[in-house]
C-alpha positions as a printed Julia matrix, in Angstrom:
73×3 Matrix{Float64}:
  0.0     0.0     0.0
  2.82    2.39    0.88
  4.42    1.72   -2.52
  1.23    2.77   -4.29
  0.86    5.95   -2.23
  4.49    6.84   -2.92
  3.97    6.18   -6.62
  0.87    8.38   -6.73
  2.73   11.19   -4.97
  5.64   10.83   -7.39
  3.25   11.01  -10.34
  1.69   14.18   -8.89
  5.18   15.67   -8.61
  6.08   14.65  -12.15
  2.91   16.19  -13.54
  3.54   19.38  -11.59
  7.13   19.6   -12.89
  5.79   18.96  -16.38
  3.4    21.89  -16.15
  6.2    24.07  -14.79
  8.56   23.05  -17.59
  6.08   23.32  -20.42
  3.85   26.18  -19.34
  5.66   27.9   -16.44
  2.59   27.05  -14.34
  2.92   25.56  -10.84
 -0.23   23.5   -10.48
  0.24   22.8    -6.75
  0.82   26.47   -5.94
 -2.22   27.42   -8.01
 -4.48   24.89   -6.27
 -3.32   25.71   -2.75
 -2.79   29.47   -2.8
  0.87   29.94   -3.66
  4.19   28.28   -2.95
  4.43   29.78    0.53
  1.04   28.45    1.64
  1.42   25.77    4.33
 -0.8    23.29    2.46
  1.28   23.65   -0.72
  4.45   23.15    1.3
  2.99   20.0     2.85
  2.11   18.69   -0.63
  5.65   19.46   -1.85
  7.08   17.66    1.19
  4.84   14.61    0.71
  5.83   14.42   -2.96
  9.49   14.53   -1.93
  8.98   11.75    0.63
  7.13    9.69   -1.97
 10.02   10.14   -4.39
 12.53    9.1    -1.75
 10.45    6.0    -0.97
 10.33    5.12   -4.69
 14.13    5.0    -4.76
 13.82    1.76   -2.76
 11.88    0.22   -5.67
 15.02    0.4    -7.79
 16.87   -1.91   -5.41
 14.17   -4.47   -4.69
 14.1    -7.89   -6.28
 11.08   -8.18   -8.61
 10.09  -11.51   -7.06
 10.02   -9.91   -3.6
  7.67   -7.17   -4.83
  5.37   -9.76   -6.43
  5.24  -11.79   -3.18
  4.4    -8.69   -1.15
  1.64   -7.71   -3.58
  0.22  -11.26   -3.59
  0.09  -11.49    0.18
 -1.68   -8.12    0.41
 -4.67   -9.38   -1.59
């Protein structure tokens, strides 16, 4: 479950960076009242934590991930 949450947060971050890169538009800041707003800062921090968690996916054995997913269902 934590892997999925981290992946969703990482996708949100990637989409936000995409809008910044392509359109110079910060979607998170727009939705939450600016970059300095506490809610926007929390979202940025959660996205960063999700990205850090996703680093662990690079070093996991694929069979281990499959076993974890199978036991969760």
